[in-house]
C-alpha positions as CSV (number, residue, x, y, z in Angstrom):
1,M,52.0,14.9,-207.3
2,G,51.2,11.7,-208.7
3,D,52.7,9.1,-206.2
4,S,53.2,11.4,-203.2
5,G,50.9,12.8,-200.8
6,I,48.0,11.5,-199.0
7,R,46.9,7.4,-200.2
8,V,43.7,5.8,-198.9
9,Q,43.8,2.5,-199.7
10,G,40.4,0.0,-199.6
11,P,39.3,-3.1,-200.8
12,R,38.8,-2.2,-204.3
13,L,40.0,1.8,-204.6
14,L,42.9,3.7,-204.1
15,L,42.4,7.5,-203.2
16,R,45.5,9.3,-204.4
17,A,46.7,12.6,-205.4
18,L,46.0,13.2,-209.3
19,R,48.7,13.1,-211.4
20,P,49.7,16.3,-213.7
21,D,48.3,14.4,-216.9
22,E,45.1,14.2,-215.1
23,I,44.4,17.6,-214.6
24,D,43.3,18.8,-218.1
25,G,40.5,16.2,-218.1
26,E,39.0,17.0,-214.6
27,W,39.0,20.6,-215.8
28,E,36.5,19.8,-219.0
29,R,34.5,17.5,-216.5
30,M,33.9,20.5,-214.4
31,R,33.0,22.8,-217.2
32,A,30.8,20.0,-218.5
33,A,29.3,18.9,-215.2
34,G,25.5,19.8,-214.8
35,P,23.6,21.3,-212.0
36,L,23.0,18.2,-210.0
37,A,27.2,17.8,-209.2
38,V,28.2,21.6,-208.9
39,A,27.0,24.5,-208.4
40,G,28.6,26.4,-211.1
41,V,32.2,26.4,-213.1
42,P,34.9,27.4,-210.6
43,D,37.8,29.8,-212.1
44,E,39.6,27.4,-214.3
45,A,42.8,29.3,-213.1
46,R,42.2,28.6,-209.4
47,F,40.9,24.9,-209.9
48,R,43.9,24.1,-212.0
49,A,45.9,25.3,-209.2
50,R,44.0,23.5,-206.3
51,L,44.8,20.1,-208.4
52,A,48.4,21.1,-208.7
53,R,48.2,20.5,-205.1
54,S,45.9,17.2,-205.0
55,G,47.4,15.1,-201.9
56,Q,47.9,17.8,-199.8
57,M,45.2,19.4,-197.0
58,T,45.5,23.1,-197.5
59,D,42.9,25.3,-195.2
60,G,40.6,22.8,-195.2
61,W,41.4,21.8,-199.1
62,L,42.3,18.2,-200.4
63,D,41.5,16.7,-203.9
64,L,42.2,13.1,-204.6
65,A,41.7,10.8,-207.8
66,I,39.4,8.1,-207.0
67,D,41.5,5.2,-208.5
68,L,40.4,1.4,-209.6
69,D,43.4,-0.3,-211.2
70,G,45.3,2.5,-211.8
71,T,42.8,4.6,-213.6
72,A,41.3,7.7,-212.1
73,I,37.6,6.8,-212.2
74,G,36.3,10.2,-210.2
75,R,37.5,12.5,-208.0
76,I,36.9,13.1,-204.0
77,Q,37.5,15.9,-202.4
78,T,37.4,18.3,-198.9
79,F,36.1,22.2,-199.7
80,V,35.6,25.1,-197.9
81,P,32.2,26.6,-198.6
82,P,32.7,30.6,-200.3
83,D,29.4,31.4,-197.7
84,R,30.2,30.4,-194.7
85,E,33.2,29.8,-192.3
86,L,33.3,26.0,-191.3
87,P,33.7,25.4,-187.1
88,P,37.5,23.5,-186.4
89,G,37.2,19.8,-187.4
90,T,34.2,20.5,-189.8
91,Y,35.2,19.4,-193.1
92,D,32.9,19.5,-196.2
93,I,33.0,16.4,-198.7
94,G,32.0,16.8,-202.6
95,I,32.7,13.5,-204.6
96,G,31.6,12.9,-208.4
97,L,32.6,9.4,-211.0
98,R,32.6,9.0,-214.0
99,T,29.6,7.9,-216.0
100,E,30.6,4.4,-216.6
101,A,31.7,4.0,-212.4
102,R,28.2,4.5,-211.4
103,G,26.5,1.8,-209.9
104,H,29.3,-0.4,-208.7
105,G,29.8,1.0,-205.0
106,Y,32.5,3.1,-205.9
107,G,31.3,6.3,-204.3
108,T,30.4,4.2,-201.2
109,E,33.8,2.6,-201.0
110,A,35.5,6.4,-201.7
111,L,33.2,8.5,-199.5
112,A,34.0,5.8,-196.3
113,L,37.8,5.5,-196.9
114,L,37.7,9.3,-197.0
115,A,35.4,9.7,-194.0
116,G,37.6,7.2,-192.1
117,W,41.0,9.3,-193.1
118,L,39.6,12.6,-192.2
119,F,38.4,11.0,-188.6
120,E,41.8,8.9,-188.2
121,H,43.9,11.6,-189.3
122,A,42.5,15.1,-189.7
123,G,40.8,15.1,-186.7
124,A,37.5,15.5,-188.2
125,E,34.3,15.7,-185.6
126,V,31.8,16.3,-187.9
127,L,31.8,15.9,-192.3
128,E,29.3,17.6,-193.9
129,G,27.8,16.8,-197.7
130,A,25.8,18.8,-199.8
131,T,23.5,17.4,-202.4
132,D,21.0,18.5,-205.1
133,P,17.6,17.4,-203.9
134,A,16.9,15.6,-207.2
135,N,20.2,13.6,-207.0
136,A,19.2,9.8,-205.6
137,A,22.2,8.4,-206.5
138,M,24.2,10.7,-204.1
139,R,21.2,10.6,-201.5
140,A,21.6,6.9,-201.5
141,V,25.1,6.8,-201.3
142,L,25.3,9.0,-198.2
143,R,22.4,7.2,-196.3
144,H,23.7,3.9,-197.3
145,C,27.5,5.6,-195.4
146,G,25.6,6.3,-192.1
147,W,24.8,9.7,-193.0
148,T,21.9,11.6,-192.0
149,E,19.4,14.1,-193.7
150,A,20.5,17.4,-191.6
151,G,17.9,19.7,-193.8
152,P,17.6,22.1,-196.6
153,V,20.6,24.8,-197.2
154,T,20.9,27.5,-199.1
155,E,24.6,28.0,-200.6
156,V,26.1,29.8,-203.7
157,G,22.2,30.5,-204.6
158,R,21.0,27.3,-204.7
159,E,18.9,25.0,-202.3
160,W,20.5,21.5,-201.3
161,V,19.9,19.0,-199.0
162,M,22.7,18.7,-196.3
163,Y,23.9,15.9,-194.6
164,T,26.7,15.0,-192.0
165,L,28.4,12.6,-190.3
166,T,29.7,12.6,-186.9
167,R,32.8,11.4,-185.1
168,Q,30.3,9.4,-182.7
169,Q,28.1,7.8,-185.7
170,W,31.5,7.4,-187.5
171,Q,32.7,5.3,-184.5
172,V,29.6,3.0,-184.5
173,T,29.4,2.0,-188.0
């Protein structure tokens, strides 16, 4: 963990494994996250175990810190939805930035970096990202990165707006 595992370097950001000393903070942020960000608080032990594998793709799950100049300013991940099976080559993506890091284009850069890595190295054919309909900032990031609105989806007892990006769309952007 930390300096091992998947690393994706961008112009300003590095997507990297979380360091062991960052896991407590990630758990606290998850517990405090509002409904625009998460469907609900996960089981603490499972969440911590997942973050302990950060930087490694495991059964469709990948967690990476969004690093700016050596400091984690957020987290980006792929995950498997609890209510449905994903077709081969399909990845669901989630992202969260610290409040002070929002509005600087970091979310856009991180999403583009992870999407590129998934298409180039993980055999991705389709990427999905669901967000709360009221999350205008996330919807703008997805559109800015070339994702298209696929419509509403109900998961974890809530309605979300689903966005997708296919390999073909990514290759022309």
